[in-house]
N, C-alpha and C positions, 0 to 999 in steps of 0.2 A: 600708201603703207609707210611703215617705219623705215628710216634709213638704216641699212645694215652697215655697221662699222667694219670697214675692210681692214685687213692686216696693215700695220704701219709699213711704209716702204723703206724703212731704214735698216733692212736686214743686210748683213754683210754676206756676200756670196764669195767664197773662196773655192774655186773649182767646184762650185755647186754643192759645197758642204756647208752646214751651219754648225758652229761650235758654241758651246757654253752660252746659250741665249744671246747669240750675236756678239759675243766677246771673243777676242782672239788672244791666245798666248803669243809671246814674242817669237817663239819658235814657229808657230803656225803662220805668223805674219811673214817671217823671213823665208820660210820654206815655199812660199807661194808667189815669189816675184815673177812678174811676166817678162820683164826686160832682162836680156842676157847679161848686160853689164852690171846688174845688181846681184847676180847669182853668188858672187863671192862674199856677199855681206851676210854673215850668219848672226845668230842671236847674240853671241858675245860681243861681236863688233858693234852691233846695234846698241847694246847696253853701254858700251864704251862711249859711243857718240852721244847718247842721251845723257850720260853722266857729265861729259865734258861740256855740254850745252846747258847744264843745270836744270834739265827736265826731270831727271831721276836723281835720287840721293846717292852721294858717293861716300857713304859711311862705312865703317868697318863692322857695323853691327847688323842686327837682324833686319833692319829696315833698308839695307842696301838695295839699290835698284827699284825702290818704290818711288812713286812720283812725288815731287815737290808739291806742296798743298795747292799752289796757284794752278798747276796743270791738272790736278785731280779735280779742283773746283770747276774747271772749264768743262769737265765731263769727258776728258780724253782717256782717262784710265779708271779702272776699277781694281781695287786690291782685294784679293780673296785671301782670307785667313784660314789656315788649317793647322792641325797639330800632327807632327810627325814624331813618334816616340814621345818624349815629354817636352818637346820644344815647339813653339809657334813658328810656322813657316808662312811667309807672305808671298803671294804670286801676283805679279803685275799683269793685268789683262788690258787689251786695247778695246776701246769702243770704236764705232764706225768713224766718228769725227777724230778720234785719236789716231786711227789708222791713216786717215787722210793727212793729218798734221805730220805724223812721223814720216810718211812718204814724201811730203813736201820738204821736210828737214833733210832727209837723206839726199834728195835731188839737189838741194842747195849746198851739200857738203860732200859731193862725190870724191873730191880730192882727199878727204879724210880716209877713204877706203882704198886709195890707189896703192 
């Protein structure tokens, strides 16, 4: 018979919930640390680190905290655009590979959060 295409195995399971077609917001990412020493790292601290490492843009404008193109092109992030009132709002979401990369970066830079 015909091969049945099984679901791709690149689903992110965070406490067995699936978010946004396997994309995670930064808050969802930081709210689900397994290791206790990471619990104090919240979304804003993570944004700070990623800006300091030039992964996210450190502008004073609407694109603040959105990924630098090279990281977006790697498929680590997806930027969702929405309209709130009469202004555009950009939300940076992590893909599975992005979540792995950011976890790696956090573990390399634990002193940043001390």
